[in-house]
C-alpha positions in Angstrom: -4.6 -5.6 -21.4 -5.8 -9.0 -22.2 -2.7 -11.0 -21.4 -2.8 -10.8 -17.7 -4.7 -13.0 -15.2 -6.2 -11.7 -11.9 -6.5 -13.7 -8.7 -9.1 -13.0 -5.9 -6.3 -13.0 -3.3 -8.5 -11.4 -0.7 -10.4 -14.6 -0.5 -9.0 -16.9 2.3 -8.9 -20.1 0.2 -7.2 -18.3 -2.8 -4.8 -16.7 -0.5 -3.8 -20.1 1.1 -3.5 -22.0 -2.2 -1.5 -19.1 -4.0 1.0 -18.9 -0.9 1.1 -22.7 0.0 4.7 -23.2 -1.1 6.0 -20.0 0.4 4.2 -20.7 3.7 5.6 -24.2 3.8 9.2 -23.0 3.2 9.0 -20.4 5.8 7.5 -22.8 8.5 10.3 -25.3 7.7 13.0 -22.6 8.1 14.2 -22.9 4.6 13.3 -19.1 3.8 13.5 -16.1 6.2 10.7 -14.2 4.5 9.0 -13.1 1.2 9.3 -10.2 -1.2 6.1 -8.8 -2.7 5.9 -7.0 -6.1 3.2 -4.8 -7.5 1.2 -4.6 -4.3 -0.3 -1.3 -5.5 -2.4 -3.5 -7.8 -4.3 -4.9 -4.9 -7.7 -3.6 -3.9 -6.8 -3.7 -0.3 -2.9 -4.0 0.1 -2.9 -3.3 3.9 -5.3 -6.2 4.5 -3.3 -8.5 2.3 -0.1 -7.7 4.2 -1.9 -8.3 7.5 -3.0 -11.7 6.4 0.5 -12.5 5.3 1.9 -11.1 8.5 -0.4 -13.5 10.4 0.8 -16.5 8.4 4.5 -15.5 8.7 5.1 -14.4 12.3 8.8 -13.4 12.8 9.6 -13.6 9.2 10.5 -10.6 6.9 8.1 -9.2 4.3 9.6 -6.9 1.8 7.5 -4.8 -0.5 8.8 -3.4 -3.7 7.3 -0.1 -4.9 8.9 1.9 -7.5 7.6 5.5 -7.3 7.1 7.5 -10.3 7.2 11.3 -10.5 3.4 11.6 -10.1 3.2 9.1 -7.2 
């Protein structure tokens, strides 16, 4: 696959830049939470969710995961 871009989301500076708008909207009260798609593509999905939770205390985090027959 050569049409996709990857981000080093585990790096703090990349995480903060990538989620700047969502975190701003959550802190202002404009949104109640975020929905995350394709978390299974991350190297450390639990660590990512922990970082997101620390930035969004009291806000919802919904994770989409479509399970196939072999999962």
